[in-house]
C-alpha positions as CSV (number, residue, x, y, z in Angstrom):
1,V,237.9,162.4,247.3
2,R,235.6,165.3,248.2
3,T,234.6,167.6,245.4
4,L,233.1,171.1,245.5
5,A,230.3,170.0,243.1
6,P,228.6,166.8,242.2
7,I,230.2,164.7,239.4
8,V,228.0,163.0,236.9
9,L,229.3,160.3,234.5
10,V,227.4,159.9,231.2
11,N,227.8,157.1,228.7
12,W,226.5,158.5,225.4
13,T,225.3,156.2,222.6
14,S,225.8,156.6,218.9
15,E,228.4,159.3,219.2
16,E,230.3,158.1,216.1
17,G,227.2,158.2,213.9
18,Y,227.8,154.7,212.5
19,R,224.1,153.6,212.5
20,F,222.3,156.7,213.3
21,S,222.9,160.2,211.9
22,P,224.1,162.7,212.7
23,S,227.1,161.8,214.8
24,M,226.9,162.8,218.5
25,I,223.1,162.3,218.3
26,G,222.7,161.3,222.0
27,A,224.7,164.2,223.3
28,A,223.0,166.6,220.9
29,G,219.6,165.5,222.1
30,A,220.4,165.8,225.7
31,M,222.0,169.2,225.4
32,G,219.1,170.6,223.3
33,V,220.9,170.9,220.0
34,L,218.5,168.5,218.5
35,P,214.9,167.9,219.8
36,E,214.6,164.8,221.9
37,A,211.6,163.5,219.9
38,G,213.6,163.8,216.7
39,V,216.5,162.0,218.2
40,L,214.3,159.1,219.3
41,D,212.7,158.9,215.9
42,A,215.9,158.9,213.9
43,R,216.2,155.9,211.6
44,A,219.2,153.6,211.3
45,M,221.1,153.9,208.0
46,D,221.4,150.2,207.6
47,D,218.0,148.7,208.4
48,G,215.7,151.7,209.3
49,E,215.3,150.7,213.0
50,R,214.2,153.7,215.1
51,Y,216.8,155.0,217.6
52,G,214.3,155.0,220.5
53,D,213.4,151.4,219.7
54,A,217.1,150.4,219.5
55,L,217.7,151.9,222.9
56,A,214.7,150.0,224.4
57,R,215.8,146.7,222.7
58,T,219.3,146.9,224.0
59,G,218.3,148.0,227.5
60,W,219.8,151.5,227.1
61,A,216.5,153.5,227.1
62,G,216.9,154.6,230.8
63,T,214.4,156.6,232.8
64,A,216.5,159.8,233.5
65,D,215.5,163.0,231.8
66,P,218.5,163.8,229.6
67,S,217.7,167.5,229.6
68,A,218.6,167.6,233.3
69,L,222.3,167.6,232.2
70,R,221.9,171.1,230.8
71,R,222.1,172.4,234.4
72,A,225.7,171.2,234.7
73,A,228.1,174.0,235.6
74,A,230.8,172.4,233.3
75,Y,231.0,169.7,230.7
76,F,234.1,167.8,229.7
77,E,234.1,165.0,227.1
78,A,236.8,162.4,227.2
79,H,237.4,159.6,224.8
80,I,238.9,156.5,226.4
81,E,240.3,153.9,224.1
């Protein structure tokens, strides 16, 4: 399928806010609602682990700049169960 614009798929982490608060913390950091440094320094509610450390420990830290997503012409969030 050819599209008129590039399509980017994103897998957010901690959107339910189970361990790290507030919910949707990954998306909020990437979209500039919360400062990225504050997101990475957020502490888990159960054991105090830092969000940035949890991402690194699980292999989800990545190298892409999440703020690049702010240039998207459109944004659609779907929940697949």
